[in-house]
C-alpha positions in Angstrom: 0.0 0.0 0.0 3.0 2.3 0.3 3.8 2.0 -3.4 2.2 4.6 -5.6 -0.8 3.2 -7.5 -0.3 3.2 -11.2 -3.6 2.8 -13.0 -2.0 1.7 -16.3 -0.7 -1.5 -14.6 -4.3 -2.5 -13.8 -6.2 -1.5 -16.9 -5.9 -4.9 -18.7 -7.2 -7.0 -15.8 -9.9 -4.4 -15.0 -11.4 -4.4 -18.5 -10.9 -8.1 -19.6 -14.7 -8.6 -19.7 -15.4 -5.2 -21.3 -13.9 -5.2 -24.9 -15.7 -2.0 -25.9 -14.5 0.0 -22.9 -11.0 -1.6 -23.2 -10.8 -0.4 -26.8 -11.9 3.1 -25.8 -9.5 3.1 -22.8 -6.5 2.5 -25.1 -7.3 5.8 -26.8 -7.7 7.9 -23.7 -4.7 9.4 -21.9 -4.8 8.7 -18.1 -2.7 10.9 -15.8 -2.2 10.6 -12.0 -2.8 13.8 -10.1 -3.0 14.7 -6.4 -4.8 17.9 -7.3 -8.0 16.0 -7.9 -9.6 14.2 -4.9 -11.0 11.2 -6.9 -11.2 11.1 -10.7 -12.5 13.1 -13.6 -12.3 13.8 -17.3 -11.4 17.0 -19.0 -10.2 18.6 -22.3 -6.4 19.2 -22.3 -6.2 22.7 -23.7 -2.6 22.1 -25.0 -3.3 18.8 -26.9 -7.0 19.4 -27.6 -7.7 15.8 -26.5 -9.7 14.3 -23.7 -7.8 12.9 -20.8 -8.7 11.2 -17.5 -7.2 12.4 -14.3 -7.2 10.2 -11.2 -5.9 10.4 -7.7 -3.8 7.3 -7.0 -4.7 7.2 -3.2 -8.4 7.2 -4.1 -8.0 4.3 -6.6 -5.8 2.4 -4.2 -8.5 2.1 -1.6 -11.1 0.8 -4.1 -11.9 -2.9 -4.8 -11.3 -4.2 -8.4 -15.0 -4.0 -9.2 -15.2 -0.5 -7.9 -12.2 0.6 -10.0 -13.8 -0.9 -13.1 -17.0 0.9 -12.6 -15.3 4.2 -11.9 -13.4 3.9 -15.2 -16.7 3.1 -17.0 -18.3 6.1 -15.3 -15.7 8.4 -16.6 -15.8 6.9 -20.1 -19.6 7.2 -20.2 -19.2 11.0 -19.6 -17.2 11.1 -22.9 -19.4 8.8 -24.8 -22.6 10.7 -23.8 -20.8 14.1 -24.6 -21.6 15.4 -21.1 -18.5 17.5 -21.2 -19.1 19.2 -24.5 -22.2 19.5 -26.7 -24.8 18.3 -24.3 -24.0 20.9 -21.6 -27.1 23.2 -21.4 -26.6 26.9 -21.1 -28.0 29.1 -18.3 -28.3 26.2 -16.0 -26.7 25.7 -12.6 -23.7 23.5 -13.5 -24.1 21.5 -10.3 -27.6 20.4 -11.3 -26.3 19.3 -14.7 -23.5 17.4 -13.0 -26.0 15.5 -10.8 -28.2 14.8 -13.8 -25.3 13.3 -15.8 -24.2 11.2 -12.8 -27.7 9.8 -12.2 -28.0 8.8 -15.9 -24.7 7.1 -16.0 -24.9 5.4 -12.6 -28.2 3.8 -13.6 -26.0 1.3 -15.6 -23.4 0.6 -13.0 -23.6 -1.7 -9.9 -20.2 -1.5 -8.2 -19.6 2.1 -7.6 -18.1 3.3 -4.2 -20.7 3.6 -1.4 -22.8 6.8 -1.3 -22.7 7.6 -5.0 -25.7 9.3 -6.7 -28.1 6.6 -7.7 -31.7 6.7 -8.9 -34.1 4.9 -6.5 -31.7 5.4 -3.5 -31.6 8.1 -0.8 -32.6 11.6 -1.9 -33.5 10.2 -5.3 -35.6 7.2 -4.2 -38.5 8.5 -6.4 -36.4 8.7 -9.5 -36.7 5.8 -11.9 -33.5 4.2 -13.3 -32.4 4.3 -17.0 -33.4 7.9 -17.9 -31.4 10.3 -20.0 -29.4 13.2 -18.3 -32.0 15.6 -19.7 -34.8 13.7 -18.1 -33.1 13.7 -14.8 -32.3 17.4 -15.2 -36.0 18.0 -15.6 -36.9 16.0 -12.5 -34.2 17.8 -10.4 -35.4 21.2 -11.5 -39.0 20.3 -10.8 -38.0 19.1 -7.3 -35.9 22.2 -6.7 -38.8 24.4 -7.7 -41.1 22.6 -5.3 -38.6 22.9 -2.4 -38.3 26.7 -3.1 -42.0 27.1 -3.1 -42.1 25.3 0.3 -39.2 27.2 1.6 -37.1 24.1 2.1 -34.3 24.9 -0.3 -32.0 26.9 1.9 -30.0 24.1 3.5 -26.6 22.7 2.4 -25.4 24.4 -0.8 -28.6 26.4 -1.2 -29.6 24.7 -4.4 -31.7 21.9 -2.9 -29.2 19.2 -3.8 -27.4 17.0 -1.3 -23.8 17.9 -0.4 -22.6 14.3 -0.6 -22.8 11.6 -3.3 -20.9 13.0 -6.3 -17.7 11.0 -6.1 -15.9 12.2 -9.3 -14.8 15.8 -10.1 -16.5 17.9 -12.8 -14.5 21.0 -11.9 -12.6 21.1 -15.2 -15.6 20.8 -17.5 -15.4 24.6 -18.0 -14.3 25.6 -21.5 -11.8 28.2 -20.4 -12.8 30.9 -22.9 -12.4 31.0 -26.7 -9.2 29.0 -26.8 -10.7 26.4 -24.5 -13.9 26.2 -26.6 -11.9 25.6 -29.8 -9.9 22.8 -28.0 -13.2 21.3 -26.9 -14.6 21.3 -30.5 -11.5 19.5 -31.7 -11.5 17.1 -28.8 -15.2 16.3 -29.4 -14.4 15.3 -33.0 -11.5 13.1 -31.8 -13.5 11.4 -29.1 -16.3 10.7 -31.6 -13.8 9.0 -33.8 -12.4 7.0 -30.9 -15.9 5.8 -29.9 -16.6 4.9 -33.4 -13.5 2.8 -33.7 -14.1 1.2 -30.3 -17.7 0.3 -31.4 -16.4 -1.2 -34.6 -14.1 -3.4 -32.6 -16.9 -4.4 -30.4 -19.2 -5.2 -33.3 -16.6 -7.6 -34.8 -16.9 -9.7 -31.6 -20.7 -9.9 -31.6 -22.8 -9.3 -28.5 -19.8 -10.2 -26.2 -17.8 -7.3 -27.6 -20.1 -4.8 -25.9 -19.6 -6.4 -22.4 -22.0 -4.8 -19.9 -23.2 -2.0 -22.2 -27.0 -2.2 -22.2 -28.9 -2.6 -25.5 -30.5 0.8 -25.3 -27.1 2.4 -24.6 -25.6 0.6 -27.6 -28.3 2.0 -29.8 -27.7 5.5 -28.5 -24.0 5.1 -29.2 -24.5 4.0 -32.7 -27.1 6.7 -33.3 -24.6 9.4 -32.1 -22.0 8.0 -34.5 -24.2 8.5 -37.5 -25.8 11.8 -36.6 -25.7 14.7 -39.1 -22.3 16.3 -39.3 -21.6 19.8 -38.2 -19.6 20.8 -41.3 -17.9 23.8 -39.7 -16.5 21.9 -36.7 -15.6 18.9 -38.8 -13.8 21.1 -41.2 -12.0 23.0 -38.5 -10.8 19.7 -37.1 -9.7 18.3 -40.5 -7.9 21.5 -41.6 -6.2 21.9 -38.2 -4.8 18.4 -38.4 -3.8 18.7 -42.0 -1.8 21.9 -41.6 1.8 22.2 -42.8 4.3 24.7 -41.4 6.5 26.6 -43.8 9.5 28.4 -42.1 11.5 31.1 -43.7 14.0 33.7 -42.6 13.0 37.4 -42.3 14.9 40.4 -41.0 11.6 41.9 -39.8 11.6 39.5 -36.9 14.2 39.4 -34.1 15.9 36.1 -33.6 15.1 35.0 -30.1 18.5 33.2 -29.6 20.8 35.5 -31.6 19.2 38.9 -31.3 20.2 41.3 -34.1 22.9 38.8 -35.3 20.8 36.4 -37.4 17.4 37.0 -39.0 14.3 35.7 -37.2 11.9 33.0 -38.5 8.5 33.5 -40.0 6.1 30.5 -39.8 3.2 30.2 -42.2 0.7 27.4 -41.6 -1.5 26.3 -44.4 -3.6 23.4 -45.5 -3.4 22.3 -49.2 -6.7 20.4 -49.5 -8.1 18.3 -52.4 -11.7 17.3 -52.7 -12.4 14.5 -55.1 -16.0 14.2 -56.4 -17.2 10.7 -57.5 -18.9 11.3 -60.9 -19.5 7.7 -61.7 -22.8 6.4 -63.0 -23.8 5.0 -59.7 -23.9 8.5 -58.2 -27.2 9.9 -59.3 -27.8 13.6 -60.0 -29.6 14.2 -56.7 -26.6 12.9 -54.7 -24.3 14.9 -56.9 -26.3 18.1 -56.2 -26.1 17.2 -52.5 -22.3 16.9 -52.7 -22.0 20.3 -54.4 -24.2 21.8 -51.7 -21.9 20.5 -49.0 -18.8 21.5 -50.9 -20.2 25.1 -51.1 -20.5 25.1 -47.3 -16.9 23.9 -47.0 -15.5 26.5 -49.3 -16.9 29.3 -47.1 -13.9 28.6 -44.8 -11.1 27.4 -47.1 -10.0 27.2 -50.7 -9.8 23.6 -52.2 -8.7 21.9 -55.4 -11.7 20.0 -56.9 -10.8 16.7 -58.5 -13.7 15.1 -60.6 -13.1 11.4 -61.1 -14.7 8.1 -62.2 -12.1 5.5 -63.2 -9.6 8.2 -64.0 -8.7 11.8 -63.4 -8.3 14.3 -66.2 -6.1 17.3 -65.5 -8.2 19.5 -67.7 -11.3 19.0 -65.5 -9.5 19.8 -62.2 -10.0 23.3 -60.9 -9.5 25.5 -57.8 -12.6 26.5 -55.8 -11.5 29.6 -54.1 -12.8 30.5 -50.7 -16.2 32.3 -50.8 -16.7 31.6 -54.5 -19.7 29.9 -56.1 -19.8 27.1 -58.7 -22.8 25.5 -60.5 -23.3 21.8 -60.2 -22.2 20.1 -63.4 -21.6 16.5 -64.2 -18.4 16.2 -66.3 -17.8 12.4 -66.2 -20.0 9.3 -66.0 -18.0 6.1 -66.0 -17.2 3.4 -63.4 -15.6 4.0 -60.0 -11.9 3.6 -59.1 -10.7 5.2 -55.9 -7.1 4.6 -56.8 -7.3 7.2 -59.6 -7.9 10.3 -57.3 -5.7 8.8 -54.5 -2.7 8.5 -56.8 -3.3 11.9 -58.3 -3.4 13.6 -54.9 -0.4 11.6 -53.7 1.6 12.8 -56.7 0.7 16.5 -56.1 1.8 16.7 -52.4 -1.5 17.6 -50.8 -1.9 17.9 -47.0 -5.5 16.6 -46.8 -7.9 14.7 -49.1 -11.7 14.5 -48.9 -13.6 12.1 -51.1 -17.3 12.7 -51.8 -18.7 9.3 -53.0 -21.3 6.6 -52.7 -18.6 4.2 -51.4 -19.4 1.7 -54.2 -15.9 0.5 -55.2 -13.0 -1.5 -53.7 -10.6 -0.1 -51.1 -8.0 2.1 -52.7 -4.2 2.3 -52.1 -2.9 4.1 -49.1 -3.0 7.9 -49.0 0.1 9.9 -48.3 -1.9 12.6 -46.6 -4.9 12.5 -44.2 -8.0 11.2 -46.0 -11.6 11.6 -45.1 -14.7 10.2 -46.8 -18.1 11.9 -47.2 -21.2 9.9 -48.1 -24.9 9.5 -47.3 -26.5 7.3 -44.7 -28.0 4.9 -47.3 -24.7 4.5 -49.1 -22.9 3.8 -45.8 -25.1 0.7 -45.2 -23.8 -0.8 -48.5 -20.2 0.4 -48.5 -17.9 -2.0 -50.5 -14.9 -1.8 -48.0 -14.0 -1.2 -44.4 -11.7 1.6 -43.4 -10.3 3.1 -40.2 -10.3 6.5 -41.8 -12.9 9.1 -40.9 -16.3 8.8 -42.6 -18.8 11.7 -42.4 -22.4 11.1 -43.1 -24.6 13.8 -44.6 -28.4 13.7 -44.9 -30.4 14.1 -48.1 
């Protein structure tokens, strides 16, 4: 007990029966910290990634079953987007914290004693298995009734008990504009992590999900195929596709050799290619949808548009400048070969590659730059290949 508890040494044994959570855990940084009393998740503003903080002394005192459920509790906060997009505005954060914990703890049975639990203690009239929003509504209704009866002045003054919330939500705040941007990027990353973890679970059948209830599995899968927020998705893709160009300039002072050597100027840019599948299987309605989404994308960045079917013709490639408009026009109508645009983009040295397609062709060769796929929900059901690359689904 005198040895410092290292959570990484226990993760494998703790999650042996939980393949989905084990796959997600591999993708989440975990860091010991004495500044947090128990455990919690947050967005790291420097890396723009979610991480889990834990107090070694707290974890050391728990049983193996309790440690497992504490881990699952923190991961559920990320899966259910409690830290980012689901946070309601103009609501007492403490009430939202209680609501999210009640929703999550409905699915856990081995948490430390005294945790918030529907049907237990102050929440004995609350049913199990509701969403965080439903519990928030019940808490606010109860709070209003207590205020009308004049009973809401004890404890913290908000009508909620002072005990029961074992984990820390103190670092859920976005920290201003920079923190909000980091949270947007982190949200895209965690959605990708959850998707890949779910894909691993699906390959193992029902056992791959472990203790995740059927209704929660459905909720997870629904979240992964929800309509994309193009602006946030683009910000994430562009940020992770940027290349830095450094050059010397006498207009800047060299920090190490002041007034002896010129300073450095750093320009960050993203050279993006968008390949549009113009094969016969992509009907005009879908093509118009793709052009509509492309017009949204070019509000924020200029791109090189690459029409293709089984080939790419240089004479049909053009630059769509930021803020410009282009009419929908079909310029090809053959088969589909994803190797054609991939090889063309590889040869031109692009930083990022987006392919708008119906996914109806074999898997292409590897891309030298980051690659993302855009398709419709119907096409995704019948995609001809599996990929670990990001796939964004847009609605008709």
